[in-house]
MARKOLLO-435486 format. One line per field, with one value per residue (C-alpha): residue number from 1; residue in one letter; x, y, z. Coordinates in steps of 0.001 Angstrom, whole numbers, plus 500000, padded with zeros to 6 digits. Layout:
seq <- c(NUM|...)
type <- c(A|...)
east <- c(X|...)
north <- c(Y|...)
up <- c(Z|...)
REM end
This chain:
seq <- c(1|2|3|4|5|6|7|8|9|10|11|12|13|14|15|16|17|18|19|20|21|22|23|24|25|26|27|28|29|30|31|32|33|34|35|36|37|38|39|40|41|42|43|44|45|46|47|48|49|50|51|52|53|54|55|56|57|58|59|60|61|62|63|64|65|66|67|68|69|70|71|72|73|74|75|76|77|78|79|80|81|82|83|84|85|86|87|88|89|90|91|92|93|94|95|96|97|98|99|100|101|102|103|104|105|106|107|108|109|110|111|112|113|114|115|116|117|118|119|120|121|122|123|124|125|126|127|128|129|130|131)
type <- c(G|D|G|L|H|A|T|S|N|N|G|L|A|A|H|V|D|G|D|L|K|V|T|G|A|Y|V|G|E|I|G|P|D|N|G|A|P|F|P|R|P|A|Y|D|S|G|W|R|A|I|D|Q|D|E|M|F|T|L|Y|H|E|I|G|G|D|V|D|H|Y|F|V|D|F|Q|Q|R|D|T|G|A|G|P|N|A|I|A|M|G|G|D|R|H|E|L|H|F|D|G|A|W|W|K|E|L|T|S|S|S|I|T|V|Y|R|G|W|D|D|D|V|A|D|E|I|R|V|R|I|W|V|Y|N)
east <- c(299417|299176|301535|304856|307883|311379|314731|317877|321265|322090|319644|316488|313571|309924|306746|303737|300141|298043|299043|302572|303286|306900|308247|311675|313821|313861|317190|317993|317796|314756|315328|318654|319287|318373|315089|311983|308595|307544|308632|311786|311743|312958|314984|316428|318552|319746|320038|321407|322500|320662|321426|318924|317565|319273|317646|319087|317958|318256|318444|316597|316362|313389|311491|307882|304790|305183|301466|302525|305104|304690|307142|308144|309821|311476|313348|315135|316988|320260|320465|317006|317347|314258|311921|310191|308823|307860|308721|306820|307159|304976|304776|303621|304284|306814|308767|309339|309782|311027|311738|309681|309960|308765|309290|309002|309864|310535|314256|314575|313031|313961|314116|314178|314716|313095|315274|315092|314276|316188|315133|315292|319029|318775|316319|315656|313627|312358|310232|308084|306506|303147|300800)
north <- c(129669|127360|129334|128277|129357|128965|130431|129729|131126|128348|128716|127100|127633|127737|127283|129138|128716|131712|135106|135725|138438|139570|141779|143351|144284|142324|140543|138327|138171|138248|139124|139669|143028|141767|143674|142409|142700|145461|147884|147572|146883|143567|145627|149137|150388|153431|156731|156148|158804|158661|160710|162174|159496|156776|153423|150710|147571|146996|143381|142823|138973|138889|136097|135168|136743|140352|140852|140845|143614|147253|149464|152782|154797|158047|160695|163863|166833|166981|170737|171406|169419|167558|169308|167280|169910|168765|165134|161954|160990|163802|164349|167681|169366|166655|167362|164479|165443|163037|159326|156153|152397|149579|145875|144650|140944|138690|139467|142927|146318|148780|152554|155337|159102|161350|162354|166072|165945|168528|167677|163948|163331|160613|157759|155241|152028|150250|147120|145658|142203|141405|138412)
up <- c(524730|521734|519486|518004|520022|518575|519502|517527|516681|514222|511313|512702|510319|511327|509308|510678|509515|510482|511805|512984|515531|515772|518524|518468|515483|512230|511768|508804|505036|502756|499112|497360|499083|502574|502468|504188|502403|504852|506142|504034|500284|498901|496393|496484|493586|495519|493659|490152|487653|484320|481203|478769|476409|478460|479097|481309|483076|486812|488023|491297|491140|493562|491792|492407|490863|489637|490321|493991|493534|494472|492543|494100|491328|492391|490446|491391|490017|491921|491264|492752|495957|497175|494722|492001|489625|486092|486744|486175|482534|481177|477422|476027|472695|471811|474988|477408|481072|483688|483637|483904|484278|482038|481322|484912|485264|488239|487890|486293|485545|482799|483346|480775|480883|478274|475318|476141|479852|481861|485422|486294|486417|489083|489615|492369|492180|495267|495077|497863|497709|499286|499318)
REM end
């Protein structure tokens, strides 16, 4: 056919205009954590402990346009296993359940856990990039 065919073990790069079909396993590095845009995230914080009323910034260093990011924000109660009851940054009667993210930039994202939350003691942030 008329397609581009390249094989290399020494760092050969290829530029492809149009659709690219890949067969076999993905091998290589895209993003600071070696994640590909899909099916693997460009960034994965892994499960991180977070205290009540704690806020911290995670540095993903992906770059590019944040309008092309998809943020997957997860939280869990280590005592409850895989259950996610009363999580998600809900506020009711001056009680703040869960955790949430804010201040997304091309290099960082900030996470916060409610000041009196009693369920979201771990969080995980994964970021995918799409065109």
